[in-house]
Every structure is written in C-alpha cells, then in structure tokens.
C-alpha positions as CSV (number, residue, x, y, z in Angstrom):
1,M,86.8,51.6,169.7
2,K,84.9,54.5,171.3
3,A,87.8,56.9,170.3
4,R,87.3,56.1,166.5
5,F,83.6,56.5,166.3
6,P,83.7,60.3,167.2
7,L,86.4,61.0,164.8
8,T,84.7,59.4,161.8
9,R,81.5,61.1,162.7
10,R,83.3,64.4,162.8
11,L,85.0,63.7,159.3
12,R,81.5,62.8,157.8
13,R,80.1,66.0,159.3
14,F,83.0,68.0,157.9
15,A,82.5,66.5,154.4
16,R,78.8,67.2,154.4
17,G,79.2,70.7,155.9
18,E,78.8,73.7,153.6
19,R,80.4,76.3,155.8
20,G,82.5,78.6,153.8
21,T,81.5,77.5,150.2
22,Q,80.0,80.9,149.5
23,L,83.4,82.5,150.1
24,V,85.2,80.0,147.9
25,E,82.6,80.6,145.2
26,L,83.0,84.3,145.6
27,A,86.9,84.1,145.2
28,I,86.4,82.1,141.9
29,V,83.7,84.5,140.4
30,L,84.8,87.9,141.6
31,P,87.8,88.2,139.4
32,V,85.8,87.2,136.3
33,F,83.1,89.7,137.2
34,L,85.7,92.5,137.6
35,L,87.5,91.6,134.3
36,M,84.1,91.8,132.5
37,F,83.2,95.1,134.2
38,A,86.6,96.7,133.1
39,A,86.2,95.4,129.6
40,V,82.6,97.0,129.3
41,A,84.0,100.2,130.7
42,E,86.9,100.4,128.3
43,F,84.9,99.6,125.4
44,G,82.4,102.4,126.3
45,R,85.3,104.7,126.7
46,F,86.7,103.8,123.4
47,F,83.3,104.0,121.6
48,Y,82.8,107.5,123.2
49,T,86.2,108.6,122.0
50,Y,85.6,107.4,118.5
51,T,82.2,108.9,118.0
52,T,83.2,112.2,119.5
53,L,86.3,112.5,117.0
54,A,83.9,111.4,114.0
55,K,81.4,114.0,114.9
56,A,84.2,116.6,115.2
57,T,85.6,115.7,111.8
58,R,82.0,116.0,110.3
59,V,81.5,119.4,111.9
60,G,85.0,120.5,110.5
61,A,84.2,119.3,107.0
62,R,80.7,121.0,107.0
63,Y,82.4,124.3,108.1
64,L,85.0,124.1,105.3
65,M,82.4,123.3,102.7
66,S,80.7,126.7,103.5
67,Q,83.9,128.6,103.3
68,P,85.4,129.6,100.0
69,A,89.0,130.2,101.0
70,K,91.7,127.8,102.1
71,A,92.6,130.4,104.8
72,M,90.1,128.9,107.0
73,D,91.9,125.7,107.7
74,D,93.0,126.9,111.1
75,N,89.4,127.7,112.1
76,A,88.3,124.3,111.0
77,R,91.1,122.7,112.9
78,R,90.2,124.6,116.1
79,L,86.6,123.7,115.4
80,V,87.5,120.0,115.3
81,L,89.8,120.3,118.2
82,C,87.7,122.2,120.7
83,G,84.3,122.9,119.1
84,N,85.1,126.6,118.9
85,Q,86.6,128.5,116.2
86,T,88.3,131.2,118.1
87,A,90.6,130.7,121.1
88,C,91.5,127.1,121.5
89,T,94.5,125.2,123.0
90,D,95.3,121.6,123.2
91,A,94.1,121.6,126.8
92,D,90.6,122.4,125.8
93,A,90.3,119.6,123.4
94,V,87.1,117.6,123.1
95,V,89.1,114.4,123.6
96,S,92.1,114.4,126.0
97,G,95.5,113.9,123.9
98,L,94.2,115.4,120.6
99,T,96.5,118.2,119.1
100,M,96.1,120.6,116.2
101,E,98.6,118.7,114.3
102,Q,96.7,115.6,114.2
103,V,93.8,117.2,112.4
104,K,94.5,116.9,108.5
105,I,92.5,118.6,105.8
106,D,92.7,117.7,102.1
107,R,91.0,119.2,99.1
108,A,90.4,117.8,95.7
109,G,89.0,118.8,92.4
110,G,87.0,122.0,91.7
111,V,88.5,125.6,91.4
112,P,91.9,125.6,93.2
113,G,91.8,128.1,96.2
114,V,88.2,128.9,95.8
115,L,85.9,125.9,96.1
116,P,86.9,122.2,95.9
117,D,84.8,119.3,94.8
118,T,85.6,117.3,98.0
119,I,87.1,118.1,101.3
120,N,88.3,115.3,103.5
121,V,88.9,116.0,107.3
122,R,90.7,113.3,109.1
123,I,92.6,112.6,112.3
124,E,96.0,111.0,112.1
125,G,98.2,109.7,114.9
126,F,95.8,109.8,117.7
127,Y,96.0,106.7,120.0
128,F,93.3,105.7,122.5
129,E,94.9,104.8,125.9
130,P,92.8,102.5,128.0
131,L,92.8,102.9,131.8
132,F,93.6,99.3,132.3
133,D,96.6,98.9,129.9
134,L,98.3,95.5,130.2
135,G,101.7,97.0,128.8
136,K,101.9,99.7,131.6
137,L,100.6,97.2,134.3
138,T,103.2,94.6,133.4
139,G,105.9,96.9,132.3
140,N,106.0,95.1,128.8
141,S,105.2,97.4,126.0
142,S,104.4,94.6,123.6
143,L,101.3,93.9,125.6
144,S,100.0,97.4,125.4
145,L,96.3,97.8,124.2
146,K,96.6,101.2,122.7
147,I,94.5,101.5,119.5
148,Q,94.9,104.0,116.9
149,V,91.7,106.0,116.2
150,A,91.6,107.5,112.9
151,P,88.1,108.8,111.8
152,S,87.7,111.0,108.7
153,T,84.9,112.6,106.8
154,M,84.8,113.4,103.2
155,M,82.2,115.8,102.0
156,Q,81.3,116.7,98.4
157,A,80.3,120.1,97.1
158,I,76.8,120.7,95.9
159,S,77.1,122.0,92.4
160,T,75.4,125.3,92.0
161,T,76.1,125.7,88.3
162,P,72.9,124.9,86.2
163,V,73.1,121.9,83.9
164,I,71.9,122.6,80.3
165,L,70.3,119.6,78.7
C-alpha cells in the first residue's frame, strides 16, 4: 500500500503542475503571429508598389499634357520609369521589374499630332511578386500569389479657345 500512495501523489502533482505550458502556448501562437506579420508586410509592399506606379503615371500624363508634340513619348516613358527624362535604364526604375515597354501612352480627340483632348498613361503587364510566394515555396505555380498591377491616369486638356455665347 505504501508504494501506491507516492505514485498517485506524483500523478496528481503532475496533473496540477504548470511547468512547460508557456512553451506549448508559444508553439501554438508563434506561427499565427509570424503569418500575420508576413501578411501585413506583403500588403504594405503591395500598397507601396501600387501608389508609386500610380504617381508615376500621373507625372507622365501631366508632362505630356504640357508638351505639344507626340515626339515626347519617350521622355514621358523615362519619366514614368525613373522619374528622370534623360538617361534612364530599366535598372534605375522606381519599382523593380518595371520596363519601358510596360508604359503605354494613348491619345484621343483634339488636333492629331498637336494637342489631344485626353491622354491616358497606363502600365500593362507588370506583376507584383511577393517575398513569401506560396507558388515558389511549394514549387506549384498554381498557388502563386503574383498580382497584376495596372494603374492608369487619364488627363483632359484644358481648352484655351474662347467660348462665344
């Protein structure tokens, strides 16, 4: 009988003991916190990329509205790509991965070749690549989290011709 009593006392003490519970709780909660942190960081990177490209298209459209000739398209593309009208390469892009070919310029209305009514500057074919891409991590391209980013800015010319009533 004496041998059973210490064993049951030890089992009760073990059942009431809390040693190691913090480690178990940490093992449960830590992956959730890491996943939330990664998601917030990726959303921040995506938001930065989108707003930077949207501002770049806006700058390009403003520049083209102040220029009379269609020959300024390359300058506008460089302005959108690098923020600089002169020497600019794809390596100097405001957002990594953006190229000159992805910047599209459309004109509509107005006097052809002189001053259009509207100019649309847009980015086509640019994909945001997250750091934590499930497709790359698992080797399955169908799980890829690449998102197409396609901001555009359309500006309308202010008419300088007088209106006769």
